[in-house]
Backbone bond lengths (Angstrom), bond angles and torsions (degrees), N, CA, C in turn:
res aa  C-N    CA-C-N  psi(-1)  N-CA   C-N-CA  omega(-1)  CA-C   N-CA-C  phi
1 X - - - 1.456 - - 1.526 109.83 -
2 X 1.313 115.48 136.23 1.460 120.45 177.27 1.531 109.17 -80.75
3 X 1.337 116.03 140.99 1.456 122.13 176.43 1.527 107.57 -132.84
4 X 1.324 116.47 120.13 1.459 122.07 -177.49 1.523 110.34 -93.47
5 X 1.331 115.25 130.18 1.460 122.01 172.20 1.517 107.73 -117.47
6 X 1.327 115.94 130.44 1.464 119.44 -170.83 1.524 111.40 -133.76
7 X 1.306 115.67 132.25 1.462 122.69 171.11 1.534 108.75 -65.64
8 X 1.336 116.65 163.76 1.465 119.76 -177.56 1.532 112.98 -108.15
9 X 1.341 116.45 -66.22 1.466 120.21 -175.74 1.526 111.89 -63.20
10 X 1.336 116.18 126.78 1.460 123.81 178.22 1.533 112.82 64.34
11 X 1.330 115.97 11.41 1.467 121.38 173.42 1.518 108.26 -118.43
12 X 1.329 116.55 -66.57 1.468 119.66 172.52 1.528 109.55 -74.45
13 X 1.334 115.98 -43.03 1.463 119.24 173.54 1.521 108.43 -88.32
14 X 1.315 115.98 153.59 1.465 120.42 178.07 1.521 109.93 -72.45
15 X 1.336 115.75 -44.33 1.456 119.83 179.38 1.506 112.32 -95.60
16 X 1.341 115.38 172.27 1.460 121.66 176.80 1.524 107.45 -93.77
17 X 1.331 117.05 105.11 1.458 121.55 -175.90 1.525 110.40 -64.26
18 X 1.315 116.53 -38.22 1.470 122.51 177.68 1.526 109.78 -54.17
19 X 1.333 116.56 -52.26 1.461 120.97 -179.93 1.523 111.37 -60.77
20 X 1.322 116.43 -44.98 1.465 120.25 -179.47 1.522 111.62 -59.71
21 X 1.339 116.32 -42.25 1.457 121.15 -179.02 1.525 111.19 -58.91
22 X 1.337 116.73 -50.44 1.460 119.62 -176.16 1.529 112.80 -76.98
23 X 1.312 116.84 -27.35 1.463 119.97 177.00 1.529 110.74 -66.95
24 X 1.337 115.65 -37.78 1.466 120.10 -177.48 1.531 113.34 -87.64
25 X 1.330 117.58 -34.35 1.462 119.40 -170.08 1.531 114.44 -125.19
26 X 1.319 117.52 -5.19 1.457 120.15 179.98 1.513 112.53 -105.46
27 X 1.315 115.35 -159.26 1.463 121.99 179.02 1.530 108.74 -123.81
28 X 1.341 118.13 161.80 1.470 121.11 -178.78 1.517 114.45 -53.30
29 X 1.338 116.85 -30.48 1.470 119.47 -178.61 1.524 112.39 -65.54
30 X 1.345 117.59 -15.97 1.467 120.49 175.88 1.527 110.26 -63.84
31 X 1.320 116.35 -23.23 1.463 121.00 179.87 1.534 111.51 -99.18
32 X 1.322 117.78 -37.61 1.466 120.08 -176.87 1.524 112.80 -75.73
33 X 1.339 117.90 -20.53 1.463 120.40 -179.59 1.520 111.97 -59.77
34 X 1.323 116.88 -23.68 1.472 119.95 -177.48 1.522 113.23 -68.81
35 X 1.330 116.48 -11.07 1.464 119.35 172.80 1.529 110.27 -63.49
36 X 1.330 116.55 -28.05 1.470 120.81 179.26 1.524 111.56 -72.91
37 X 1.323 116.67 -21.78 1.467 119.49 174.32 1.521 109.06 -73.13
38 X 1.326 116.35 -40.14 1.469 120.98 -179.38 1.525 111.14 -60.94
39 X 1.331 116.89 -34.31 1.466 120.91 -178.44 1.533 112.46 -92.20
40 X 1.332 116.23 -0.57 1.470 123.75 -177.99 1.537 112.41 67.42
41 X 1.332 117.15 14.94 1.459 120.10 175.57 1.524 109.93 -68.64
42 X 1.350 115.95 -35.96 1.454 123.50 178.12 1.522 109.64 -121.63
43 X 1.321 115.51 152.63 1.458 120.24 165.83 1.527 107.40 -83.91
44 X 1.313 116.18 170.24 1.461 119.90 177.77 1.526 110.94 -61.49
45 X 1.332 116.84 -38.97 1.458 120.45 179.80 1.524 110.86 -61.45
46 X 1.316 117.52 -40.38 1.462 120.79 178.17 1.527 111.13 -66.14
47 X 1.325 116.37 -37.73 1.468 120.42 177.20 1.528 110.57 -64.82
48 X 1.327 115.94 -43.61 1.466 120.38 178.80 1.520 110.46 -60.82
49 X 1.335 116.84 -45.48 1.461 121.20 -178.77 1.527 111.27 -61.48
50 X 1.333 116.23 -42.26 1.463 118.93 179.96 1.520 111.08 -69.00
51 X 1.328 116.88 -38.86 1.467 119.94 177.11 1.525 110.42 -61.27
52 X 1.327 116.28 -42.40 1.464 120.67 -179.29 1.521 111.97 -64.56
53 X 1.326 116.85 -30.43 1.459 120.18 -178.90 1.526 112.33 -67.73
54 X 1.350 117.05 -14.02 1.471 120.13 179.42 1.523 112.22 -81.67
55 X 1.325 117.32 -8.73 1.472 120.77 177.68 1.521 108.62 -93.01
56 X 1.316 116.48 112.45 1.466 121.80 179.84 1.523 109.22 -138.08
57 X 1.307 115.83 141.03 1.471 121.87 176.31 1.535 113.58 55.93
58 X 1.316 117.03 31.63 1.468 120.19 176.65 1.527 109.66 -72.98
59 X 1.292 116.92 143.93 1.464 121.66 178.03 1.526 108.41 -75.02
60 X 1.339 118.89 112.07 1.468 121.14 -177.12 1.525 112.96 -54.71
61 X 1.333 117.42 -37.24 1.471 120.22 -179.92 1.517 110.73 -65.90
62 X 1.328 116.73 -39.75 1.463 120.95 179.83 1.528 111.08 -69.09
63 X 1.332 115.55 -38.32 1.470 119.81 178.05 1.523 110.06 -64.15
64 X 1.334 116.03 -45.96 1.461 120.23 179.20 1.522 111.20 -61.49
65 X 1.318 116.58 -39.30 1.468 120.40 178.34 1.524 110.98 -62.35
66 X 1.328 116.32 -40.04 1.464 120.53 177.27 1.520 110.52 -61.97
67 X 1.332 116.34 -45.26 1.466 120.23 -179.27 1.532 111.20 -60.69
68 X 1.319 115.88 -48.13 1.463 120.10 -173.36 1.524 113.60 -77.47
69 X 1.324 116.58 -6.05 1.468 119.93 176.73 1.532 111.82 -88.50
70 X 1.325 116.27 -3.54 1.468 120.21 -176.46 1.531 111.43 -67.91
71 X 1.316 115.23 136.81 1.470 121.34 -179.58 1.529 110.17 -88.31
72 X 1.325 115.71 136.43 1.465 121.62 177.08 1.528 108.68 -87.03
73 X 1.325 116.52 139.77 1.463 120.69 -176.88 1.531 110.89 -64.03
74 X 1.298 115.39 141.69 1.463 122.17 -177.54 1.521 111.68 -54.66
75 X 1.317 115.39 135.79 1.457 121.72 174.79 1.515 114.50 87.89
76 X 1.351 117.72 -4.81 1.466 117.51 -176.35 1.526 111.87 -67.12
77 X 1.317 116.99 -40.86 1.468 119.72 178.01 1.522 111.08 -59.08
78 X 1.324 116.25 -45.10 1.467 120.80 179.09 1.531 111.18 -64.98
79 X 1.342 115.98 -35.75 1.460 120.36 178.76 1.525 110.63 -65.91
80 X 1.319 117.05 -43.04 1.467 121.30 178.46 1.526 110.29 -61.95
81 X 1.326 116.26 -42.48 1.470 120.90 179.25 1.528 110.56 -63.75
82 X 1.333 115.94 -41.92 1.474 120.98 178.70 1.524 110.83 -61.78
83 X 1.333 116.97 -46.61 1.462 120.37 -179.21 1.525 111.20 -62.11
84 X 1.324 116.30 -38.45 1.464 119.85 178.48 1.522 110.70 -64.16
85 X 1.327 116.34 -39.18 1.471 120.51 -178.98 1.522 111.83 -68.20
86 X 1.346 116.19 -27.03 1.466 121.20 -179.82 1.528 112.06 -99.09
87 X 1.332 116.40 4.93 1.475 122.69 -177.90 1.525 111.85 57.53
88 X 1.323 115.65 40.33 1.460 122.65 176.28 1.527 108.65 -96.70
89 X 1.296 116.72 125.34 1.463 120.60 178.45 1.527 110.48 -73.33
90 X 1.325 115.62 141.83 1.464 121.82 171.30 1.524 107.74 -120.05
91 X 1.320 115.91 130.20 1.460 121.53 174.90 1.517 108.18 -128.90
92 X 1.322 116.86 130.15 1.459 121.21 176.83 1.523 108.38 -87.99
93 X 1.329 116.10 128.32 1.465 121.62 175.31 1.525 106.83 -121.83
94 X 1.312 115.98 118.77 1.462 119.90 -171.59 1.515 111.33 -139.38
95 X 1.327 116.14 145.90 1.456 120.13 170.43 1.525 109.02 -95.81
96 X 1.342 115.15 16.19 1.449 121.76 175.65 1.521 111.22 -87.64
97 X 1.328 115.97 -156.99 1.457 120.73 -169.09 1.522 112.34 -118.52
98 X 1.326 114.84 139.60 1.464 120.03 175.78 1.523 110.83 -60.19
99 X 1.331 117.82 -26.89 1.468 122.85 -177.00 1.516 112.64 -56.74
100 X 1.335 116.66 -33.38 1.472 118.06 179.61 1.522 113.53 -111.08
101 X 1.320 117.78 -25.99 1.467 118.40 -179.61 1.526 110.36 -64.24
102 X 1.322 116.56 -46.42 1.461 120.37 -178.14 1.540 112.63 -58.49
103 X 1.344 119.74 -54.65 1.467 118.99 -177.93 1.521 114.05 -65.56
104 X 1.333 117.19 -32.11 1.470 119.31 178.65 1.525 109.86 -67.83
105 X 1.326 117.08 -42.39 1.463 120.04 177.18 1.521 110.60 -63.35
106 X 1.324 116.25 -44.58 1.470 120.32 -178.46 1.522 111.47 -63.60
107 X 1.339 116.61 -41.63 1.464 119.87 -179.22 1.526 111.51 -61.22
108 X 1.332 115.69 -32.89 1.464 120.61 -177.56 1.530 112.89 -98.47
109 X 1.330 116.19 9.41 1.466 122.57 176.90 1.532 113.25 60.13
110 X 1.336 116.25 36.09 1.460 121.03 175.90 1.527 108.89 -97.19
111 X 1.320 116.09 118.58 1.468 120.45 176.29 1.522 106.94 -101.84
112 X 1.328 115.24 88.01 1.466 121.82 -174.62 1.527 108.55 -132.40
113 X 1.331 118.25 127.86 1.474 119.13 177.43 1.523 110.51 -66.06
114 X 1.327 116.45 146.36 1.463 118.34 178.83 1.520 111.41 -140.70
115 X 1.330 114.22 150.21 1.459 123.32 173.96 1.517 106.74 -117.77
116 X 1.335 117.06 126.59 1.458 121.52 -176.99 1.522 108.78 -157.13
117 X 1.321 115.84 -177.98 1.456 120.16 172.24 1.525 108.94 -73.90
118 X 1.327 116.67 133.29 1.467 120.86 -179.02 1.522 108.94 -81.76
119 X 1.313 114.55 80.96 1.460 121.47 -177.04 1.517 108.28 -124.17
120 X 1.331 115.62 123.00 1.459 121.30 -175.41 1.528 111.24 -126.40
121 X 1.312 116.30 152.43 1.451 121.87 176.40 1.522 109.20 -82.96
122 X 1.326 116.49 128.24 1.465 121.21 179.76 1.534 109.61 -88.07
123 X 1.333 117.33 160.91 1.466 120.31 -179.70 1.528 114.08 -57.98
124 X 1.345 117.26 -26.34 1.466 119.58 -179.82 1.525 112.77 -92.87
125 X 1.357 116.26 14.20 1.463 120.07 172.42 1.508 116.17 81.73
126 X 1.328 117.51 24.99 1.462 121.12 173.68 1.532 109.38 -108.60
127 X 1.322 116.28 177.43 1.457 121.15 175.44 1.523 109.37 -114.95
128 X 1.333 116.51 118.37 1.464 120.33 174.03 1.524 107.73 -81.91
129 X 1.308 116.15 140.29 1.470 121.03 -170.98 1.522 111.09 -122.75
130 X 1.338 115.64 129.38 1.464 121.59 173.93 1.521 107.80 -146.89
131 X 1.323 116.18 140.88 1.466 120.92 -178.52 1.525 109.30 -119.23
132 X 1.307 116.02 88.22 1.475 120.44 179.77 1.517 112.18 -91.45
133 X 1.334 117.11 -10.84 1.465 120.01 -176.25 1.522 112.20 -114.86
134 X 1.333 115.72 30.40 1.458 119.14 175.79 1.531 110.04 -80.61
135 X 1.322 115.48 166.50 1.473 121.89 172.34 1.514 106.22 -133.39
136 X 1.311 117.31 129.82 1.465 122.30 -170.06 1.530 113.15 -52.51
137 X 1.316 116.86 -40.34 1.464 119.20 -176.03 1.527 113.10 -88.28
138 X 1.328 117.57 3.28 1.468 121.22 -178.31 1.528 110.05 -104.83
139 X 1.334 116.99 121.27 1.466 121.30 178.91 1.526 111.70 -108.61
140 X 1.337 117.23 -8.19 1.460 120.86 -174.06 1.522 113.88 -79.08
141 X 1.346 117.95 -26.09 1.461 121.46 -173.72 1.520 111.12 -134.64
142 X 1.332 116.28 148.47 1.452 120.37 171.51 1.517 110.03 -72.14
143 X 1.327 115.02 -40.97 1.468 122.08 174.49 1.520 106.83 -111.32
144 X 1.321 116.83 109.37 1.467 121.27 -173.52 1.529 111.34 -72.99
145 X 1.303 116.08 116.59 1.463 120.37 -177.87 1.525 111.56 -72.30
146 X 1.317 116.63 -38.34 1.471 119.05 178.08 1.515 110.37 -62.98
147 X 1.331 115.98 -41.08 1.460 119.66 178.37 1.511 111.96 -60.09
148 X 1.330 116.33 -42.72 1.468 120.72 178.54 1.521 110.98 -63.43
149 X 1.317 116.45 -41.72 1.467 120.46 -179.70 1.525 110.66 -65.34
150 X 1.319 116.53 -45.47 1.457 120.03 -176.53 1.527 112.44 -66.54
151 X 1.317 117.55 -30.32 1.466 119.79 -177.20 1.528 113.35 -90.44
152 X 1.320 117.43 -10.94 1.473 119.34 -177.70 1.526 113.39 -117.48
153 X 1.312 117.55 -2.05 1.467 120.48 178.90 1.524 109.94 -107.09
154 X 1.327 114.86 155.74 1.471 121.20 176.60 1.526 109.30 -98.60
155 X 1.320 116.75 157.83 1.465 121.11 -179.00 1.520 112.44 -56.21
156 X 1.340 115.21 -34.00 1.465 118.68 -176.70 1.526 113.09 -84.86
157 X 1.317 117.82 -4.91 1.469 120.39 -178.06 1.527 112.34 -68.48
158 X 1.315 115.40 143.47 1.457 122.14 166.52 1.528 105.82 -92.70
159 X 1.322 116.64 115.50 1.460 121.22 -173.78 1.527 110.44 -89.89
160 X 1.314 114.82 121.93 1.467 122.25 176.92 1.522 107.40 -107.19
161 X 1.336 116.21 129.93 1.466 119.22 179.27 1.527 110.56 -122.31
162 X 1.343 115.07 136.15 1.462 121.49 -178.46 1.523 108.21 -126.94
163 X 1.330 117.59 121.42 1.460 118.79 -177.93 1.512 113.61 -160.95
164 X 1.345 114.46 -174.51 1.466 118.20 -174.01 1.523 115.86 -142.04
165 X 1.351 119.18 -14.87 1.457 116.42 -170.16 1.508 116.94 -149.71
166 X 1.345 115.12 -154.95 1.458 123.69 -169.50 1.522 113.19 -57.56
167 X 1.323 117.45 -44.76 1.469 119.62 -176.21 1.521 112.39 -72.28
168 X 1.330 117.05 -3.04 1.471 121.48 179.37 1.526 112.63 -99.21
169 X 1.335 116.29 -2.05 1.472 120.23 -175.83 1.525 112.03 -62.53
170 X 1.337 117.35 -42.10 1.472 119.50 -179.09 1.527 112.99 -71.90
171 X 1.344 119.54 -48.34 1.471 118.60 -177.35 1.524 115.03 -63.41
172 X 1.336 117.92 -25.72 1.476 117.25 179.23 1.521 111.10 -67.81
173 X 1.336 116.94 -20.36 1.466 119.47 179.52 1.523 112.21 -74.50
174 X 1.343 117.47 -21.06 1.466 119.44 -179.69 1.533 111.93 -109.86
175 X 1.329 116.48 8.05 1.470 120.62 -178.76 1.523 111.06 -95.10
176 X 1.316 115.55 144.07 1.469 120.92 178.15 1.528 111.47 -79.95
177 X 1.327 115.80 -39.49 1.463 121.82 -179.31 1.526 107.36 -127.12
178 X 1.339 116.68 127.85 1.457 121.07 -176.53 1.528 110.52 -120.43
179 X 1.331 114.73 132.73 1.461 122.14 171.05 1.523 106.84 -114.80
180 X 1.331 116.87 124.09 1.463 120.09 -173.92 1.520 111.48 -131.21
181 X 1.322 114.02 143.45 1.451 120.49 172.12 1.525 108.36 -134.48
182 X 1.328 115.99 168.68 1.456 122.85 177.27 1.534 110.49 55.21
183 X 1.354 116.91 -139.62 1.461 121.15 -172.80 1.530 113.61 -67.41
184 X 1.343 118.72 -18.55 1.464 120.15 -179.73 1.527 111.15 -64.95
185 X 1.317 117.19 -26.01 1.467 119.50 177.58 1.526 110.66 -60.62
186 X 1.328 116.17 -41.68 1.470 120.12 -179.88 1.519 110.85 -64.73
187 X 1.334 117.01 -40.75 1.457 120.76 178.00 1.524 110.94 -61.47
188 X 1.328 115.90 -43.40 1.471 119.95 179.10 1.523 110.55 -60.47
189 X 1.321 116.31 -43.68 1.466 120.65 -179.63 1.523 110.88 -64.49
190 X 1.332 116.94 -42.69 1.462 121.35 -179.62 1.521 111.73 -63.08
191 X 1.330 117.08 -37.28 1.461 121.85 -176.82 1.529 112.53 -90.17
192 X 1.336 116.36 -3.27 1.458 119.98 -178.91 1.513 113.28 69.29
193 X 1.323 116.42 29.77 1.463 121.23 179.79 1.527 109.41 -94.70
194 X 1.325 118.14 121.56 1.472 119.50 178.45 1.525 110.42 -63.76
195 X 1.331 116.59 140.48 1.463 119.98 -178.72 1.521 110.71 -150.48
196 X 1.310 114.40 161.83 1.457 121.68 174.62 1.527 108.28 -109.67
197 X 1.331 118.45 121.43 1.459 119.60 176.27 1.528 110.13 -71.55
198 X 1.321 116.26 147.08 1.462 119.00 177.46 1.519 109.47 -151.26
199 X 1.313 116.14 155.05 1.463 122.19 172.09 1.515 111.37 -125.86
200 X 1.338 116.55 -15.62 1.463 119.86 174.55 1.529 108.84 -145.51
201 X 1.318 115.31 166.61 1.460 119.60 -174.54 1.517 113.81 -80.96
202 X 1.315 117.71 -8.01 1.467 119.47 172.53 1.526 109.41 -66.11
203 X 1.332 116.07 -39.55 1.466 121.28 176.28 1.522 110.63 -62.32
204 X 1.336 116.27 -45.85 1.473 120.83 179.25 1.523 110.30 -59.79
205 X 1.313 116.56 -45.35 1.470 121.50 -178.64 1.528 111.13 -61.46
206 X 1.319 117.06 -45.62 1.461 120.35 -177.12 1.532 111.72 -65.18
207 X 1.320 117.09 -40.83 1.465 120.64 179.66 1.521 110.72 -69.69
208 X 1.331 116.65 -42.94 1.460 120.04 -179.73 1.524 111.01 -64.35
209 X 1.306 116.34 -34.40 1.469 120.90 177.78 1.530 109.94 -60.22
210 X 1.336 116.91 -39.48 1.464 121.02 178.53 1.521 111.38 -68.66
211 X 1.323 116.65 -38.57 1.465 120.56 177.37 1.520 110.91 -59.05
212 X 1.322 116.84 -43.80 1.455 120.66 -177.38 1.526 111.57 -61.27
213 X 1.338 116.02 -31.71 1.461 120.89 -179.85 1.523 111.28 -83.53
214 X 1.334 116.14 -47.67 1.462 121.45 -171.56 1.527 113.77 -88.24
215 X 1.355 117.62 -30.85 1.465 120.61 -177.40 1.533 109.79 -138.64
216 X 1.307 117.40 67.66 1.473 121.00 -174.60 1.528 114.48 -62.13
217 X 1.324 117.73 -25.62 1.470 121.20 -179.40 1.528 111.51 -120.23
218 X 1.318 116.30 34.36 1.459 120.98 -172.78 1.531 112.80 -63.16
219 X 1.318 115.66 135.11 1.461 122.87 174.15 1.526 108.69 -135.00
220 X 1.323 117.19 134.35 1.462 120.95 174.79 1.528 107.51 -91.62
221 X 1.314 117.18 121.16 1.459 121.64 -171.96 1.525 112.57 -57.14
222 X 1.329 117.16 -43.83 1.457 119.97 -177.96 1.528 111.17 -65.56
223 X 1.327 116.21 -36.00 1.467 120.10 178.30 1.518 110.86 -65.89
224 X 1.331 116.49 -39.77 1.466 120.49 178.21 1.527 110.79 -62.74
225 X 1.339 116.97 -40.61 1.463 121.30 178.01 1.526 110.40 -62.62
226 X 1.337 115.62 -43.12 1.466 119.84 -178.53 1.522 111.96 -67.06
227 X 1.334 116.58 -34.55 1.464 119.35 177.28 1.523 110.34 -66.51
228 X 1.328 117.01 -40.06 1.467 120.73 178.40 1.526 110.65 -64.17
229 X 1.348 116.70 -40.13 1.468 120.56 178.40 1.529 110.04 -61.97
230 X 1.325 115.78 -40.06 1.456 120.16 -179.34 1.526 111.29 -64.55
231 X 1.328 115.55 -39.74 1.470 120.49 176.83 1.529 110.27 -59.46
232 X 1.338 115.80 -43.60 1.468 120.97 -178.32 1.520 110.37 -64.66
233 X 1.350 116.84 -42.83 1.469 121.56 -179.26 1.512 111.59 -61.36
234 X 1.349 115.22 -37.24 1.467 119.81 -177.84 1.515 111.58 -82.33
């Protein structure tokens, strides 16, 4: 059975909601703190927490308006309908925030499970921070995407991953089929991971439809090896 795992920011949404949130309501240090991740001084979770601390006294109505103004990438509705018709599970794995993923999904009538950082907007305009989806050995993400994939997929599943950026670098190593856009394409090329470029979900749907016909039980050998290594590490 095929199981689709999909990034949220700049993948399902056209824009990066994370960036928009901090650009409008945070401080510049919400972006510069990530230099500490590069030097391993901070984990990703610590960077996220510090970035969130820069949001104070934000107008909840204005924040909600920003969230609900986000555009959904072309073809996603049709892709969700297609997956439902083929009984393909979709799970969103994001290093973004529940504060905006939930209302955006609800506004667009998408009933899709998601794993993300448990970060919510408080009535006084701050961001409450909780990391329930971390993995002890993972420093790259506040919400570990590989951990979510490993705990929600079955051994027989063909794992499909759809993403665009830095937080998608690890999950593409354990995915059988990869769809990449933006900077993730370069990562795939550097790591020698086969991928399908895409800019909208109509492309993803058409390619996946062919996989279901031509390779119903497809497994990428290197991805299977990496999943086994991850099991051993944990």
